[in-house]
N, C-alpha and C positions, 0 to 999 in steps of 0.2 A: 280387930281390924275394921270396926265400923266407922265409916266416913261421914255419917249423918248424926247430928247432935241436937237439932232443934226440938223443942217440946212437941211440936206438931208431928214431926217425923217419928219421934219415939212413941207417940200415941198411935200413929198409924201402924208402926211395927207391932205394938202390943195387940192391936186389933187383928192383924194378920196372924200373929203367932197363936192367939187364942182360938181363932177359927180353925187353923190347921190342927191344933191339938184336939179339937172337938170333932173334926170332920174327916180327917185322913184315916182311912181304915187301917187298923193295926197290922193286918196281914200284908197289906200293900207296902206299908212303911217298912216292915221287917224285910221284905224282899229287896227293897232298894238299899237299905242300910247294910244288908248282908251280901250285896253284890250278886243276887240271884237274877235269873232271866225273867223278863216280864212278858206276858202274853198280850195278844190283841185286846182281849177283854179287860186286862188291867189298865191299858192306856185308855180304852173307850169309857170304862166306868169312871175313871178319874176325870176325864174330860167332861162327862155328864155332871158330876158333882160340882166341878168348877163352873159349868154353865148355869147351874141352878143359882149360884151365888153371883153370877155376872162377871166371872174372872177367867173365862176360858181363853180370852184374847186380851191380855193386860196392856199390850202396846197399841191397841186399836183406839181410834177416837170415838167419842160418844155417838156420832152420827151413824156409825156402822155397828153399834151395839157394844163397843168396848167401854171400860170404866173411865177413860179419859185421864189416866194417871200421868203425872209428870215423871221426869227421868229418875228422880230420887225415889219416888214411890215404886217405880218398876224395879229399881235396883234392890230395894228392901224386899219386895215380893220374891225376887230371884233368890236372894240370900236366905230368907226365912223358909221358903218352900224347900230349898235344898237342905237346909239344916234339919227340917222336920222329917226328911226322908220321903218327900213327895216325888213321884216320877216327873220327868220333864214333860211338858206338853209338846207333842210331836210337831216339829217346825214346818213341815212341808206345806200344810194348808194355812195355818195361822200366821206364821212368820215369813213365809217365802212367797207363795203365789198370791196371797191376799193383798200385800202391799202393791204388787204389780197390777192387780185388778182395780184397786182403789185409784191408782194413778193413771193407768192406761186402758182399763177395761171399758166396755160399753155399759150403758145403763142396764141393759138386759142381762149382761154377764154379772154385774154387781148384784142385781136383784135376785138372780138365781143362785149364784155360788156363795156369796158372802154369808148369808144366813145359814147355809148348810155346813160351811166351815165352822161357824161360830158354835152351832149346837152339836157338831160331831157327826152329822148325817153322812158326810162324805169323808173318806180317808184318801189322802192324796199321796202321790209319789212323784219323783223328779226324773224326767227323761232328758238328761244332759249327756253324760259320758257315753262313748262308743268305743269298740275295739279300735285302737289307733287314734282316738280323739278324746284324750283325757285332759292333760295339761294344755294341749293345743286344741281346745274345744272348737275353735272356729273351723277346723278341718272336718267337722262332722259330715256324714254322707247319707243319713236317713232322708229320703226324698218325700216330698208332698206335692203332688201334681193336682192342679185345680181342674175339676171336671164339673162344670155347671155350678150347682150350689153345694158341692162337696169337694173335699180334698181326698186323694187316694194316697195313703202313706205306706211306704215300704222301707224296711231297714231294720236296724238292731240297736238297742241300748244295752248298757252293761253297768254292773255295780248299782243297780236300782234298788235302793233300800226299801224293804218291806213292801215291795210291789205285789207279793203274794196276797196281801190283805187289801190292796188299794181299790177304790172305786173309780178314781180319776187320776190322770197323769197330766202335768204341764210339761210340754215337750218341745224341744228345739228341732226344727226340720228345715231342710234345704228346699226352698221354693224357686230359686233362680240359680241353676248350676253354672251359668255363664258369668255371674257377677263375682267380684272379689269375695274372698272367704267370708268376711264379716257382713257383707252387704246383701247376701242372698239367703239369709236365714229368717225364718218366721217362728212365732210363738203360738203353739196350738194347745187347746184343752181337749184331751182324749178320754172318752169313757172306756174304762178297762174291760167292760163286758162286751165291747164291739167285736163281732166276728173277725177272725184273722189275727188276733193278738194271742201270743203264747208266752207264758212266764215260766222260765226254767231256773230252778234254784242253783245258787253257788254256795257250797258249804265251806265256810272259812276254817282257818287253822284251829280255832277254838271249838270246832264242831257245831257251830251255830248256823242256822238258816236266817240270815239277816239281809243278804243281798241277792240279786237275781240278774239274769239276762232276760231281756224282753224283745221278742221278735214281732215285726209287723209285716203281714202278708196281704197286700191289697185291702188295707183297713180304711173304711169309709168314714170320714170325719166331716160333720157339717161345717160349711164355710163360716157360719155364725160363731163357731168356736175359735176363730182366729182372734187373738188379742191384738188390739192396735192395728197397725198397718202391715200389709204384706212386705216382707224383706226388711223390716225394721226390728226383727226379733233380737238382734244382738244388743241393741240398746236396752230392751226390756230384760234380757238375760243378765247384763251387767248390773242393772238396778237391783235385781233379785239377789245376785251374788253378794252385793254389799250388805244386804240384810242377813244373808246366811252367814257370812264371815263374822259379822258382829256377834251373832248368837253363838258361834262356835267357841268363843272365849270362855263361856260357862264358868264365870267366877264363883258363883254360889256353890256349884258342885265341887269345884276345886277346894274351896274353903272347908267343905264338909269332909272331903277326902284327906285334907291336911290334918284334921282332927283325928280321923281314923288312923293315919300314919303315926301320929304322936302316941296314941294309945297303944298301937301295935308295938312301937319301939320301947314303950315303958314296960310292956309285959315280957319282952325278950331280954335276955341278959348277955353281957359281953364282959368277960374277965370278972365275973362276980358282981356286976352292977347293971342297972337297966341300960339297954343299948342307947336310949335317948341321952344318957349322961356321958356316953363316950364322946370325947371332944371331936373326933373326926366325923362321926355320924351326925352329931349335933350341929356341926358347922354346915353340913350338907342341907339339913332341914332348915336351918336359919337362912341360908342363902336362897333356898326355894321360897320360903315365906316372904322374904323381901321382894322377890320377883312377882309374887302373887299380889302383894300390896300395891306395887307399881302398876300392875295390870289393872287392878280394880279401879285405881284413880283414873287411868287412861280410858277405860270403858265408860266411866261416868262422864268424862269430858266429851267423848264422841257422841254418846246418846243425847247429852244435853244440847249439843250443837245442831242436832237434826231438826229439820222443819218439814212441814207437809209438802213443800215444794221441792225439797232436795233430800234424797236418801243418803245413806252413808257413802262417803267418798273413799279415796284410796287409803285413808287412815284405817279403814276396816281391815286392810291387809296386815297392819301391825298387830291388831287384836288377834287375828287368826294365827299368825306366827307364834306370838308369845303365849296365847292361850293354849295352843296345842303342845308347845314345848313344856309348859307347866304341867299339863295333864300327863304327858309321857314321863316326865321326871318323877311325878308322884307315884306312878305305877312301878317305876324302877326302884325307888326307895322302899316301897312296900315289899317288893320281891326281895330286896336286900335284907330288910329287917326280919322277914319271916325265915330266911335262910333255906336249908334243905326242905323244910316242910312246905314251902311254896311250890316246889317242883311237881308235886302230885297234881294230877288232873282228874277231877271228879265230876263228870257231866251230870250224874244223878243228883248231886248237891245243887248244881246250878239250876236244874229244872225243878227243884223243890221236892224231889223224890226221896231225899235223904236228909235228916236233920243233924244238928250239931252233935248230938249224943252218939250218932253212928259214924261221923267222920273223925271225931277226936280233936279236931281243931277247926272250928268254923271260920275263924279269921283267915287262916291260910288256904282253906279249901278252894276259894274262887280265884286266887291271885294269879295262877298261871294263865288261865283264860282271860282274866282282866288285863294282864300285861300284854298278851299277844293281840287282843282286840284293839288296844290303844295304839298299836303301831300304825294304824290306818289314819289317825287324826292329822298327821302332817301331810297327808296326800289328798284326802277328800276336801271338797269346797275350793279346789285349786291348790296344787301342791305348794309347800312353803317356798320352794325355789322360785316358782312363778310369782308368788306374792312379793318376794324380794325384788324381782324385776319391776313389778308395778310400783313399788315404793321408790326405786331408783329413778324411774321415768316420770312418774306423776307427782312425786313430792320433792325429790332432789333435783329433778330436771337434768338427769344424766343421759 
C-alpha cells in the first residue's frame, strides 16, 4: 500500500528505515509491537533520541527547528516509524499547541515554549473537555478573571490525557460570561506546578491510568500566558482541533496493526485451515484494507493541501471519522481472530511484569485491554457524530 514511487522518495524511505533499525531500542520496539503499556520514560527517551537526529517535530518548518519535510516525506516517516515499532511522538506539544503558537503566539511565547517542546523539556496536556462540556465544548464553564497582570482560574477539566506527567497545559477558559458561548473563551498556557491545581486519576475499563480530572482553585496565571487576544480562544481552539483530528487518522499505526491482524489470523485455524483463508473472515479483512487504502490517499491529499497560512479545514473531520472507524474495526477483528483466548485480561503482561512464556499466548494477552481502550477513539477529539455535523454544514452546505 505504498503510494510513493519516485527514486528520491524511496531513497528517503531507505534512510529512515536504516536509521530506525539502528537507533530504535529493542526493548521499546518490543513493547510497542506486543501492545504493552509505555511509561513516561519510554516516551521521553524516544523524544530525546529523535531530537538528537532533528526529527522530534517532523511537521515543523526549519525556522522553528523542524526538518522542513514535505507531505510525502512526513507520510513516509509516519509509515516507517510505525512499521518499525516506534512509539508515537506525543501530540499535545509537538502537533497541537505548537502550531497554535507558531500562528497566534507572541514572539516571547514562541521563544520560550517552542524550543522546550522541541527538545522535550516540557510535557504538555490539553485542558478542553469539562463535565457537561465535551461534544458541546463551547459550553465550558472554567472561569478566568483578569486581576492586574494575572488571571485567576477556577473550574474543572476532565478526561485530561497524561496530566499526571504534564509540566504545562493549554487550556480553554471563559473570560467573558456575558458573551455568546463561542465569543467569551480565551486560550491560556498554565504551568501545572502552580498552587491550586489538583490532578485526580480516572482509572479506565482496562485498568490503566491514562486520563484525569484536573481542578483549579484560585490558580494564578500570568496574563503573558494568554495566547492571542482575549475572548478569541475559540478561533485558536478550532485551529488546534484541525491539527489534532488530522493526526488521529494514524494511518501508519493502522497499517502495522493490519499486518498483526493478518499474522494472527494465519496462526488461528477454522475448520482445519488458517482463519485468514476462511472466505467470510478474509472478506472482512479485505474490506478493511480497502478502507485503509482510501484513508491513506485522503490523508496525503489533505496534508499536501495545507499551507502555513491555513491549517486543516473541515476535511480533517473526515479523517477523524474514518481513521477511528478503521482503528476500532482492527481491534474488533483481532478479538474475533483470537477467539476465547482474547477474553483473558492480564494487567501483569501489559505492564511488562510477565513475559510470553508465562502467559502462554503473547498475541492474545493484550487484546481485551486493547479492544476496550479503542472504544474511546470515536469520542475524543470531538465525537464522530459532531464531525458528521461539521461535514454537513461546512462541506455539504446543509
